C-alpha positions, 0 to 999 in steps of 0.5 A: 461656677463661683467665679461666674456668679461673683462676676454676676454680682459685680455686673449687677452692682454696675447695672443698678448704679447706672440704672440700665438693663440694656445688654449692649450698654452694660457690655460696654461698661463691664466686659473688659473688667469682668474678663480680667477680674474674674478670668472668664472666657468671652462667652461666659462674660457675655452670658453673665451680662445677659443673666444680670440684665434678665434679673434686673429687668424683673424688678428695677427697684432692687439690686439682683444678688446671685448665689455662689452655686447658682445656675450657669447657662451653658451653650456649645461655645462654652462647653462640649461633652465630646472630645 
Protein backbone atom coordinates (compact mmCIF):
# COMPACT_ATOMS: atom_id res chain seq x y z
CA UNK A 1 0.00 0.00 0.00
CA UNK A 2 2.75 2.44 0.94
CA UNK A 3 4.86 1.55 -2.11
CA UNK A 4 1.81 1.90 -4.36
CA UNK A 5 1.00 5.38 -3.05
CA UNK A 6 4.66 6.42 -3.17
CA UNK A 7 4.64 5.34 -6.81
CA UNK A 8 1.52 7.48 -7.34
CA UNK A 9 3.38 10.49 -5.93
CA UNK A 10 6.26 9.86 -8.35
CA UNK A 11 3.89 9.49 -11.28
CA UNK A 12 2.01 12.64 -10.24
CA UNK A 13 5.26 14.59 -10.34
CA UNK A 14 5.80 13.55 -13.96
CA UNK A 15 2.15 14.16 -14.91
CA UNK A 16 2.28 17.67 -13.45
CA UNK A 17 5.65 18.47 -15.02
CA UNK A 18 4.55 17.20 -18.45
CA UNK A 19 1.02 18.63 -18.06
CA UNK A 20 -0.60 15.37 -19.11
CA UNK A 21 -3.49 13.28 -17.84
CA UNK A 22 -3.33 10.98 -20.87
CA UNK A 23 -2.90 7.42 -19.58
CA UNK A 24 -1.06 6.11 -22.63
CA UNK A 25 1.39 9.02 -22.77
CA UNK A 26 2.03 8.82 -19.04
CA UNK A 27 2.49 5.05 -19.25
CA UNK A 28 5.19 5.49 -21.90
CA UNK A 29 6.94 8.03 -19.67
CA UNK A 30 6.89 6.20 -16.31
CA UNK A 31 5.97 2.51 -16.58
CA UNK A 32 9.43 0.92 -16.59
CA UNK A 33 10.86 3.22 -13.95
CA UNK A 34 7.88 2.77 -11.62
CA UNK A 35 8.07 -1.03 -11.84
CA UNK A 36 11.80 -1.04 -11.15
CA UNK A 37 11.90 1.69 -8.51
CA UNK A 38 8.91 0.56 -6.44
CA UNK A 39 8.82 -3.17 -7.22
CA UNK A 40 5.19 -3.08 -8.35
CA UNK A 41 3.60 -5.79 -10.46
CA UNK A 42 2.61 -4.76 -13.98
CA UNK A 43 -1.08 -4.49 -13.06
CA UNK A 44 -0.37 -2.38 -9.96
CA UNK A 45 1.82 -0.06 -12.05
CA UNK A 46 -1.02 0.39 -14.56
CA UNK A 47 -3.56 0.99 -11.77
CA UNK A 48 -1.23 3.60 -10.19
CA UNK A 49 -0.97 5.44 -13.52
CA UNK A 50 -4.77 5.40 -13.83
CA UNK A 51 -5.23 6.66 -10.27
CA UNK A 52 -2.90 9.58 -10.93
CA UNK A 53 -4.60 10.46 -14.23
CA UNK A 54 -8.00 10.60 -12.56
CA UNK A 55 -6.67 12.76 -9.71
CA UNK A 56 -4.81 15.12 -12.08
CA UNK A 57 -7.87 15.54 -14.34
CA UNK A 58 -9.86 16.94 -11.40
CA UNK A 59 -7.61 20.00 -11.06
CA UNK A 60 -4.70 20.51 -13.44
CA UNK A 61 -3.43 23.55 -11.54
CA UNK A 62 -2.05 21.49 -8.64
CA UNK A 63 0.10 18.39 -8.35
CA UNK A 64 -1.89 15.55 -6.77
CA UNK A 65 -0.55 14.15 -3.48
CA UNK A 66 -1.29 10.68 -2.18
CA UNK A 67 -1.45 9.57 1.45
CA UNK A 68 0.76 6.58 2.38
CA UNK A 69 -2.30 4.55 3.38
CA UNK A 70 -4.61 5.78 0.62
CA UNK A 71 -6.86 3.41 -1.30
CA UNK A 72 -5.38 0.83 -3.65
CA UNK A 73 -7.72 -0.36 -6.41
CA UNK A 74 -7.73 -4.16 -6.52
CA UNK A 75 -9.05 -6.37 -9.29
CA UNK A 76 -8.91 -10.07 -10.15
CA UNK A 77 -5.44 -9.65 -11.74
CA UNK A 78 -3.98 -8.16 -8.55
CA UNK A 79 -5.51 -10.15 -5.73
CA UNK A 80 -7.39 -13.39 -5.37
CA UNK A 81 -9.02 -14.56 -2.14
CA UNK A 82 -9.27 -18.19 -3.27
CA UNK A 83 -6.21 -20.46 -3.53
